[in-house]
N, C-alpha and C positions, 0 to 999 in steps of 0.2 A: 504493500499499499504506499502510497505518496505521502512525503512529508512537505510542509510548506519550505523548509531548508533545501530538499531537492528539486522544487520547483523553482526557486530564486536562482540555484546554481545552473539550472540547465542552459546551456549554450546553444546560440544560432550556428549552425553548418549550413553548407552549401545546399543540401537537401532537406526538404522537410521529414521531420520524424515525430514518434510519439513517444510518450511514457505513461504507462497503464497504471491506474488505480486498483479498483476492483467493480465487478457488477457491471462488466462493460463501459465502464467510465475511463475515460482517457485525456490526456492533455496533448494537443498537436502544437509542435513548436516549428513554424513556418520558418522560410529562408530568409524573411524579412525580419523575424524577430518576436513575431505576435505569438501569443500563447493561447489558444483557443480550447475551451472544453466540447468534449464529444461524448456522446453516450452511443454505444453500439447494441443493438437490441435488433430480436427477430418477432415478427407477427405474421400470421398466415403462412409461416415457412420461409418468409423472405425477410432477409438482412437488411435493417434501415439505420440510418444515422440520424441523430437529434442534436442541433447546435444548443449548447446553453449558455454561452457567453464566453467573454474574454477575461483572463487573468491579467491583473489582479482586481479588476471591477468586479467579477464573480471569484469570491475566495474558494479555497478548497472544500470548506464547511458548505458554502452555499452551492456548490457543483454536486456535493454528495447528497444533499436535501433534495436538489432538483431529480437526481438519479434516482431516490428514493420514492419521489412523487410520480415519477414516471413508471416505476414498477409497478406501484398501485394501480396505475390507470391500466396498465398491461393486464394485471390481473383481473381488472373489473370487463375486459374486452375491449378497451378503448386503446386507439393509437395515439401514443403521446405527441407525434408530429401533427395530427389532425386536431389534437385538443389545443395544441399552441397556437395553430392558426385560427382556431375558431375563438379562442381568447382575445387574440389580437384583433379580431374583426371586430369582436364585441366591444373593446377598448375604442377602436376607431368610431364605431358607431355611437357610443357615448360620447365622444367628443364632438361628432357632428350633430347629435341630439341635443342641443343645448335647450335651456328653457324659451330663450328669444326666439330660435328657429321654430319650435313647435307653437309657440304663441302668435309667430306671424302665419303660420300655416293654418291654426285655429281662427285668426282673425279673417284670413282671406275668405274661408269657407263661411263665415257668420256674415260678412260686410253686406251681401247682397240683400239680405233681409232686413237690413236696419236703414233707416233714414239718414241721410249724410250726415246730419248733426250728430247724431247719436254715435255713428261708426268713428267718426274724429274724434269724439271725446275717450272714446275705449282705446284706440290706439296711442292717443295723446298720453293719457294715464298710465299705459304700460311703459311708454318710453321714458316718460319723466320719472314714475314713481318706482318701477321694477327692474327694468332691464339694466339700469347702472349697477344694481346690487347684485342681481342672481342671473342676468340675462346670459351671462357666457358659460354657468355652471350647467354641465349635463344634467338633464332633468330626472334622472335615474338617482343622482347623488343627494337630492334636496330632501331635507327634513323638517318636520314644524319649527326646528331651533332656526331654520335659515329663513322661513317664510315670516314668522312674528316680529324679527327685527324690523323688517322691511315695512310692515303695517304699524308699528310702534312710532317710526320717523314720521308718519303721516297724521297718527293721534297726537304726536306731540306739538303739531302746529294748530291743534284744535279742530282738525277737518275729520271729526269722527264718521260722518256718513259718508265722505269720501274715501275712507280706509275701508268700511265696508264694501263699498261697490268696488273696490281693487281686489279685495279680498276674492269676491264673488268671481271677477275676471281671471285671477291666477287659478282658482279651482277648476273654472271652465276648461282652462288649458291642460291641468293634470288629468282630468276626465278625458280630455281629448287623447291624451298621450296614454292612458291607459286602454283606450279604445283602439289605438292603433299598435298595441305591444311595445311602447317606448316608455313607459313608465309603470310602477307596480301599485302606487297607491296616490291617495289625494291627501298631503301634508296640509294643504290650505284647509280642508274642511277641520281637520283636528284643532287648529288654532281659534277656531271660531269663538269658542266658549272662551278664550283667554283676551278677547278684545275688550276695549272699553264700550260700555254700554250705551246704546244712542237713547236721548232723552225722547221719551214718546210725547206724542200732542201735536196739535195742527199749528201751522203756522200763525204768528201773532197777528190779529186782525181786530181793530173796532168797530163793533156792529152796531152801536148806539148812533142814530142818525145826528145828533146835535154835536155830539163829539167828534163825529167824523166831518162835520161842516169846520168845525173849529180846526181841527187838524190840517184841513186843506186850506183853510186862510192861513194858519201859521207856515204852512210850507210855503205858500206863495210868497211870504214877507220875509222868509228867509234868504241869506245870500245863495245864488245859484245861477247858472248859465240859464238864460230864458228858455232856450230848447229845452232845458230838463225841466223847468217849471211846466211847460207845454204839456210836455210828455206826460207828466204826474197828472194834470188836470184830464187830459185826453184818457189816460189809463182808468180814472176814477169814473169817468161818466161812461165809457165802453164797457168796462168790466170784462175786456179780453185778457188773455194771458200775457203778462208783462215781455215774455221772448215773442210772442206774436207781432205785440206793438212795436217795439224797437227794430224788428226787420222789416217794416212796411217800405216797400218802394213808392215813389210819388205817384206812378200810373195807378195804383190802386184808389188813390184819393184825386183822380181828375175831376175836371169841371163837371162833367155829366153825372158823376157819383156823387158829388157835394149838392149839385142841384136838385137829384132825387132824395138826398138824405139817406143813402144806402152804401155801405160799404161791403164789398164782396170779398171775402177772404178765400184764396184758394185753398182747396182741400190739401194741397202739398205742403202749405205753412201751418196747417192745424195739427194739434195732437191726436194723431191717428195712427193705426197700424199701417205698415208700409204698402200692404196690397190696396188700401183705399186712398192713397195720395194722389192717384191719377183719376180719380172718381168725381166728376164736377158734381153729382148730385150730393156729394157731400161739402160742398163750397159752404163757408158760414156766412151768411147775411148779417150784417150789424147795423141796425138802425142809427143813425146820427140825429141827435137832437140839434136844436138851432144853436146852443151853446158850443156842442162839438164842432160844428160846422165852422163857427167862428174862430174857434181854438187852432183848427187845421189850416184856416186861411190866414191866421195870423201866423202860424208856423213856418206858412210857405213863403212869406216875407223875408224869412232868415235864412231857410235852407232849400228853397225851391228851386235852386239852380243845379242842384245834385241829384243823384239817383236815388238816395234814401231821404227817407223824409225824416228820420231822427238819426244823423250821421254821427259817428266817432269824432270827437273834437281834432283827433290828429290824423285820421284816415277818412276823408269824405266818402269812400267807396264802401267803407265799413260800417255796421250800425253801432249806435252808442251801447255802452254796457249797462245792463240791467241795475248793475250796482250803482249807477249815477243817480237813479231815482232813490235807491234805497240811501244811499247817503245823504240826499236831500231830506228825507223823512228824519233820519237820526240827526242832522243838523236844527230840525225843527222841533227836536225834543221827544221823538217817538221811536228810539233805539230800543228794539225788544218789545215794542209794544204794537207796531204796524210794519207791515213790509209790502212791497208793490203788489204782490200777489194777493194780498189781504182785501184789497178794493172788491174782489169776487165775493168774498164771504160779506162784506160790507153791503152791497148791493143785494145779494141773495137775502140776508136777513131782514134788512130794512123792508125791502119790496113783497117778502113772502108774509112778513107781518101785517102789512097794509092790503095785499090782495092774496088771501090764501087760496082763493079759488083759481089762480092764474098761476098756480105752483109749476105745472108742466110747460106752461109758456116761458114762465121766468128760468126753468132748467134749459129750454130750448135756448133762450138769449145767451146763456153761459156756455154753450157748447157741450152740455152735458149728455152723454148717450144712455138713453133710456135702458133699464134691464131687459125691457121686453125687446127681444130682436126683431119683432114684425114692428115694433113702433119705432125701432132704432132706424129704420130704413125711412126717415121722413124727408119729406119734399123740402127744400132749402127755404122755398117761401112760405111755408106753413105757419099760419096765426100771424102773418106779417103785419097785418094791419095793427093788431093788438099789441104786438111787438114795438111798433111805432109810437103808439101812445103810451107805453110803459117807460120807454128810453126816455120820452119828454118830460114824463112825471119825476122820473127819477133825476133829470138834470135840474128841473126845477127846485126839487128838493135839496140836493147836495149843493148848488149853487144859489140858493138863496140868501140875498145879501153881499154876495162876494163879487168882485170887480169883474170887468169884462176881459176877454182874452187880450185886447188891444190894450187895455190899461195897464197890463202886467209891463209892457214896454219901458214904462217909465219907472217901475218898482225897482227895488234893491237888486244887485246882481252879483254874482261871485266875481271879484277883480283877479286877473291873472298876473303874475309878477315873474 
């Protein structure tokens, strides 16, 4: 049997030669001076050689351990050379099957089912919050202890709900990996109970009419861009979703629409399932009260030259941020008391209290989909006459005693420095 001393003293000759250890293990010394471990074995009556690495990277003890492992595989009816190739292939596959690669595969499959805005949110959250931390890791190597720290970083910013959504997306990638044979389990499911709890409850909203009127007045008196003030007023009057309002292009508020007092929002901009986005019968009609038309016409004097009715202050071709309206409410003293989306609750509460018989029509004005599937397939002009009446009643109520939209031009504004 070989010793380390014998190996170290083995000299290079003009021809390659070998010095044996035991059990078919030997060290081949080449003419160039390299010392390579080899194992000679027989399988199915044929003699084969297995390369075990170079000395001294692979020590004598390591070579003997590799020999013993190969002997065990032979007893199990396996060919050590084939096992070695399979292990190498598995390692290469693990290196290729990184979390980011599988995540992008999963995203490409899901994207056609999503609306553009949601699809962008999904990939941006993965690229920003996840890939920098675990994207390059083989998905099969990831454990709960790898996933939870990624989510903790999001929670520490106070974005608890975002962390929950990101966890769901990570979990979906693992499920895809399991289904395609490249992941064994879903560690993102395991960490769910260890995450920070989400505070339950509806978004804050003032539902008392007098309090809502005072809030709207206070907001109009707070320093802010006039475009933001007009956005808030139009939001309060129409009770549409903030995201729908801020992305409104001017062609939806053309002269004909304003003259009719009707705003037709295409289904593609509404909160609908993707398969309904091209269904014109699901366009949403919003009746525009006189005060709403006035606010839009005043707004047009400020932003009417661009494509967007409510543009971003830095990029005119992009919509303003929904946060701009929220910050205006905050400056008026309504932080954690009322959010932009809360105007829908205000409108619903006030109008349902006054007109309980009109509840289905009020729900229609809010674009709520009825639970009855037959009723859900409503005509976009259903009950339009009554909806126009209710829109005007609401405008008269919420703006009672308030200045006109044009008068806001002379009010306090946010000064840019």
